[in-house]
N, C-alpha and C positions, 0 to 999 in steps of 0.2 A: 297159866297152870292147871293140870287136867286132873281130873276128878274119876275116883275107879268106884262102880259098884259093888266088885268081891274082894273088897280088900281087905276084909274082915275073915275070909273063908281060907286065905295064906296063912302059910304060916309064918312066925314070927322071926324077924331078923336075925343072924348070928352077931350079935352086937359083938361078942368080941373077938370077932375076927375082921369085924369091918375096918378099914383104913379111912381116918378121918385129916381132913386140914380146914383148922378154925383159924379165920381172918377175921382182925380187928385192931384198928391201931390204940386202941385204950387199952394198958396194960391192967389195969383192974377187973376192967368189965370183962377182958379176955380169960384171966382167973377163974373169975367167978363161972364164964360159960364154959369153960374147961374140967371146971368140980360138977358140973350139972351132967356133965356127957360122962364122967367118969360115974357118978351114981346110977344112967342108965345102964349100965355095962361094957362101954367103950374104951375098948385098953390102947389101939394104937392110935394116939391124938398128936397133928403136927400143928404148930400154930405159927402166923404169920404176921405181922405189924405193919405191911404193906404192901403193895403191888408189886415188888422188885421180889419180897421173898415170897409172896404166892408164885410167882412165875418160877423163881428157881428150886420151889416144892416139885411145882406140879412138871418141871423137868427132870427130874429125877425118881417121883413116884408117881402111880398110878392109883387115884383113890376112890373110897366108895362113896363116899359123902363130903360134899365140900357147902360149908354153912361161911355165910360171908356176913359181915354188918354192910347196912347199906351206907350207912355215912363214913365212909375211910378220911384219909386226908384231905387235903384240898386238890389233888392233882386227879383223883377219881374216885368215881362211888363204885360202890357194891355192885349195883349194875354193869358199869363200865367197865369195871374188872373183867367179870364174867363174860362179856363182848369181845372182850382182849385175851383172854383165855381160848376161848373157842375161834377165835380168829388164829390164833398162832395153834391152833390142834392139839393142845395142850389138856382137853377134857375128855375122856371116853365116855361111849354112851351108857356106858352102866353106872355113872356118875350123875346121887341124886342131887340135884341142887336146892339150896334154901338159902333165901335172904331172910336176914332179922334186924330188926329196927325198934326201937322204943318210939318213935316217930311215927304217928298211925295218920298224919295228915294226906290226904288225897293226891299230893304231888309224888309224896314219899310211896304210897301202895301205888298207885298206877306204874312211875317210874320201875318200878321193882315188876312187875308184873308184866310189863312190856318186854322183857328178856325170856319172859316162859319159863321160871323157875320149879321146880316139882314143889315146892311150898314156900309160903311168905309167912313167916311167924312176928306178931307182935310182942314185944317185953314189955312187963314180967309176965312168964306163963305158969301155969302149973308145971311140975314134974310130966306127970302122965300122959297132959297133954301135948305137950315138946314131944314125948317120946312119942304118941302116933304121928304127930308130923313126921318127924324123923324116918319111923317105919313104912309111912305113907311116901316119902318122897325115895325110899329106896327100892319100894315094889314097882314104881314107876320105872325105875331106870333101868330093874330086871325085866319087867315087859316090854322094854322096845329094844332091848338090847338085842334078843335074836333078827328081828325087822332086820336094826341099820348094819347087823354083820352080815345078813343075807343081802341086803343091797351092795351095800360095798365089795363084797366078793362076786356076787354075781349078777348085778345090776338093778334096773330100775323092777324088769318084770317079775324076777324071783321075788324080789323086796314086797312087790304088791301082794304076789302069792301066798306068801310067808305071815301078812300081815293079817290076809282073812282067816287063814287058819288060827294066828293069837287070837281073833277074832269069835271065831267056832270055839277053840278051848275052853276061853275065861269068860266069856258072855260080852255084854255091853261095855264100853270103855270110851271116856272120852278123849284120850290119848292118841287110841289106837284107831280111833274111827278118824280123827282130824288128820292123821299119818296116811291111811290110806288116802284120803280126799287130796291129799297135798299131791300126792305118787300119781294119780291118777290126773288131775289135773299135769302134771310135769309132762304127763307121758299123751296129754291135749286128746285124752278117751273122754270126751265129754257125755257122750251116751250113756257109759257104765257109770261114769260121776255121778249123772242125773239120777239112775236106779239107785244109788247107794244111799244118795241124798234124801230123795224118798223114804226109802227103809228107815233111814236112821231118825226122820223126821216123824215117823207112825207113832217110833216107840219108845225113843230115846233122843229127844230134840235137844239140842245147844246151840251158842253162840256160833260154835265152830262150823257148824254146818251150817246155819241159815246164811254164815260169810261167806262160804265156797258155793251155796245156791247160788248166792249173789254175783259173785265172779263168773261161775259156768254159763248163768242166762246172759252176761254181757257178754263172753265170748262167741254166743252161740246166738247176737244179734237182738237179743231183748232188751234193750238198755232200759227201758222204760219200767220194764218188772223187776230188774236190778235194784233202779232207784225207790222205784215203791217199797222194795223187803230190806233195805238199808236205812230208809226214813224210819220205818215200820220197828224197825230192830233196834234203833239210838232212842226212838219214844218210850221203849221198852224197858231199855237198860241206855241211859243217858249218860253214863262214863265208859263207853265202848267205844275208843279210841281206833281200833281197828276200822269200824263201821266207817267212823267219821272221813278217815280216810280212803277207803273204798270210795265213799260217798262224793267226798269235794274231786277227787280223780274221773269219775263219772260226768260228775254235773259238770264240768269243765269241760270235757268231752261232747257235750249236749250242745253246747254253746249258752251255757250259765255262768260266765265267771265270776259275776258280783255274789251270786249264790253259793260257789264253789269256794269265795275267797272268804263268805261268813263261816261258811263252815270249816275250813282249814281253822282260821282263827279260834274259834271253838274248841277245836284241838289244839292248839299251840298252846293255849290258856291252862289247859288242864295238864300238859306234860310240856313246860318251855324248854325244857333241859334236851330234849328228842329234836335233833338237828335235821333230820328229814324233814320235818313239820314245819321248823323255822323256815326251811328253803320252799316249800311248798307255798306258803304265805309270800315269801318274797318275790316266786316266780309269776303266782295269781297279782299279786298287787302292781306289780311293773304293768302286768297286760291290760289289767284294769285302771292305771297311771291314777294309783292312792299313793302318795308318797309317806304319809303319814305311818300306813301300816304294812311300807316297805321296811321303813326306818326302826319301826317295832321289834319286826321280823330280823331285820341285821343285828340290832343290839341285843337279844335274845340269843342268835344263832354264836355272840364272838363271847357272850358269858358263859355259853354251853358248850363252846368247840370239842368236837370229840378228838381228843389229844393223845390217841394211841396210833401209832403210826404217822403216814402221810396222811388219814381220811381229813385230816381237817381243814388241808389247805386244796383237800378236791371241793370241799364243801364251799371255800374261800372263792373258789373259780367257778363254781355254778354261780356263786351268790354274786358275782363280780358281773358276769354275763347277763344277769337281768336287773343290776345297776344300768348297766349302759343301757339295757332299752329301756329304761323308764329316762336316763340322764336325758337320751335325745329326743324322748319321745315329747317332752316340757319344750314350750314356746316361752314361755315365762322363764327369761333370766334370774330373776330373783331367787324362783322357785328351783333352778339350777344349784346356784350357790347354795342354797340353804343344804340341797343334798347332797353337795359336796363335803357341806361342812360335817354332817351327819355320817357320811361315809370316813372322814377322819375319826369321830368320836369310837366308831365300829373298830376302827384299825388298832386304836389304843387300847379299847378294852379286850380286843385278841391278843393285843401283844400280852397285857396283864396276865391272861389265862393261860398262855403255852408256855413251856418248858423252857430253859435258857437255852438249848441246842435246838430248839426250835426256831426263833425270832429270827437268824438270819434269814431264813427261807420267806419269814413274812415281809420282812425288809424287802426283798428281791421280788419277789409277786407286787408287793405296793408300788415299787417304783415301774413294772408292767405296765399295771394299770393305769398310771398317771402318763406312761408314754402313749398307751393305745388312746386317751381322753386328749392329749395335747396332738396326737396324728390327725383324729378325727375332727382335729379345732383348725387343721391348717401349720400348727405349728410344729412344723417337722424339727427343725432343728433341736427345740427346746427337748422334745419326743426323745429324739438320738440319743441326747445326753442323760436324759434319764432313763432309757432302756440301758445303755452300756455300763452306767451306775448299777444299774441292777445285779446286772450279770457280773461285773467288776470282782466278785471277790472267787468266782469260780472259772474265770476266765482258761485256766490250765486244770480244771479238773470238772468238767461237766458232768461228767458221768455221776458226779455227786448230787446230784438235782434232781427232785422229782420231775417225773414224766410231763405232769400236769404245767408247770411252771415252764418246760421246755416247747411243750406245745404253743403254749399260749406266745413263747417269745418268736417263735419260727416265722408266724405271718408278717409281724413287724420286722425283722430283719429281712425277709423275702422283700417289704416294700422299699427299704433302706438300701440295700441290694451289699451287707456283710458279708461278702462270700464267704469268707474264713469262718468267722463264727455258725453260718448255716450248713456247711460241710460238716464241721466239729457236731454241732449238736445230731445232725442226720446219722453221723456215728454212732453216738451215743445210742440213738434212739433204735437202730439197726440191729443190736445185740439186747433188746427188751422183748420181754413174749408174750408180756401182758399189757393191756392198758386199763385207765377209768375209764368209765362213761363220757368225759368233760373231755378227755385228752381223744377218745376216738372221733368225737364229734370235729374235732379243731384239725385232726390230721389228714380225716376224711375229705373236709372241704379242702385242704392244701392240695392231696390228690386230683382232685375235679377239678380243680384248678391249672389247668395244661398251659394255658397262654403265659401265665405267670411262670411256669417253669421252663418253658421254650425261652422266654427271654432271659431268664437265670444262667440258661446254658449259655447262650449269645452273650451275657455278660463275662462268664468264666473264660472261654475262648477269646475274648479281645481282648480281657485283662492278662492273660498268659501270653499272647502273641505282641500285646505292647511290653511288658515286662522282657521280653524276650532281647526287646531292639532298641531299648533305651540307652543303652551306652552306644551303641553304635549310629544309631540312627532316631536322637531324641527328638526331630522335631515331627517325625512320622509317628515314633510314640505318643507324643503329645497330642497329635490328632485323635487316636482310639481314644485316650485320656478323655479326652474331650467329649467323643462321642459315648462314653460312658456318661460322664455326667451330667448329659443334655438328657438323657432316658432315666439315671438313678442320681438327682442332684447331689445328694450326701451321703454316695459311695465313699466310704475313709480311703480303700485301695487308690481310686481311681485319682482322689486329690493327692493323695501323698503322691501319687506317679506324676502327675501333673507339675507339681512343687517341686518334684525331683528335674523333670525334664526344664521345666522354666528355669532352674539353676545351672544347667548343663549349656542351655542354650545362653546366656547371660544377654536376654534383647530387651531393649528399651524399653519403655508403655506398657509392659507387663504386670502393673502395681495392681490394677483393678482384678487380674484374675489370680495372683499371689492370696492379695486380702480375702476373695470366697472361699480359697482353698483352704486357708487358716483357719477361717472360722469354720469349718466342716470338720476340722479335724481338732479345735482347740478347743481347752476344758474342756474337756470328757476322757475317761480310761480308755485303752485301748489294749487288746491282745498283744502277749510282749513282743510276736515278733515286728506287729505295725507299731506297735510303741519305738521300740527300740529303731525303726524307720524314721520314723517321726522324731528322734532327738539326733539321729545322723544329720537331717534335712536344716534342720532347728541352728545345730551347730553353724553348719557351712554358711546358712543365712547371715548369722551375727559375725560369723568372719571376714563377713564381705559387707555387711552393711555399713562398714564406713567407704565404702567403694563410691566412685563419681559417676552417676547414673549417666554422664555422660558418655564412659568410657566402656558401657555396658553393665554396669553392675547393678546387683537390684537394691534399691535402697526403701524397704516397707518396714515401718514401724513395728516392732513385735511388741505385743502384751505380755507383762510384766510376770505373768502365769500361763503363758500357752503352754508350757512344757510341764505344767504340773498333773502330775495322776493324781486322782482321787484316790484316798487308799482305800484298799480293798476291803469288804467285809469278812471281819475273822471268822474263819469255820470253828466251831466247836466241837468239844470230842460228844460225838453222838452217844445218847443215854440209850439203855436197851430197848425203850419205846419205842424208839424209829428204826428198830430192825424188825 
């Protein structure tokens, strides 16, 4: 939150002209606050009781002031609502942001300040004090508006130049100083950033300037000085969470993982709803092989998942990567089982946190994670069943799945040789122009695995050739299907092709091969085309089940439920939060 030195020299806000949005889920409190705003002189006041109404209002109107209660309903807090509105670009630069609450606990205050509002107001508050806070928020928004306008219209250089002009015109200003340093660091102009840091520190020191100084020193190679600056800053300001975040990152980078973990845990304890801090603790705990710390971070993450858009599942994907790292680093099987039980608890807590429309994605993701664990343990058939079960609700609508799930599914499908799903997922990803960091890492690792894709191209061409000749030359097609199964022992297309050829050949003594192929495609959902092929094959097998083996028929006992497709996951109507 910015603090201005020249506020009192500016003219008072034109209260009667300002448009205000008030967000509070309690009707009585909302009515009381609206009455107070009217007494101040505000005339154009809209009200919202939840995030949906707030989004709707911001889509229709541009506001000069936004007042949000921190404790909204069980879906989002006031801080999370502000994050959502900013992400959807529904707030203009000249909108003053005010969070208010009667709860003055450290957690509420820190979480409110973490989203950098222009003011945080504790209730009850005298009328004149509230008026000063609102005026302060409005003036902050007016001061930054020209800079943001230049930045958006003319780029970084013009934004920097205009910010300097604003500082010369209005004098020292914490908000503009921090903004200038941020732009200089974004431009990577470390020398000029150092000059302004020295200038600001000499006559107008602040936490933001010290944080910028630590970043610049770290970028310039003096990590020891950056660590010293941050340690000193936290000593003076023990609730400075941003300093703890930086310190933990730099400690980890300097080969001090245990110290980094302790710092990150301290920050998370002060702000348990901060998902990025829970992830940082989980990653450091996995690196330090600390299951208890990892479990606590996971439970905290699940309790406070950021359920706006698909950010929650990206968090879970990053967390699961740390889980796998820790899980396979543990030699004690009992410790592994305990960690897996904790993962189940985390998944249950995440399920309760999510909206109904988001839960199918969680189900899908859980199956993918289980498939990866099973595959790493050599339980390939169980892994395949889990994987296909997770994707089953989306076989014909893969474009509805978040990129993070598709990117996590691809390596598994590639290892199993499921060419149809691989092609469909690649087609979906081809039409997406942006990816989260986790998905980028997964996809980059795949691109670098040229051997796997060369093998996949061989699989596709071999399968295509075998398919073309299975009616006219079943014995030759069988040879090719067997070759695929040698390299991809659970490839669905190859096993269905083998069964098809064996039925056509009707040779005795093939029961073992039939059973192994049945096992590879039974008791699991398949994409529609493969499921229909499987049904056709099983129908032909049942028709010939009574044949005498001596006459060349295939007499293979069929599992009673071999043709049962597990019900697909029902895709609910998406809430506005997912778009």
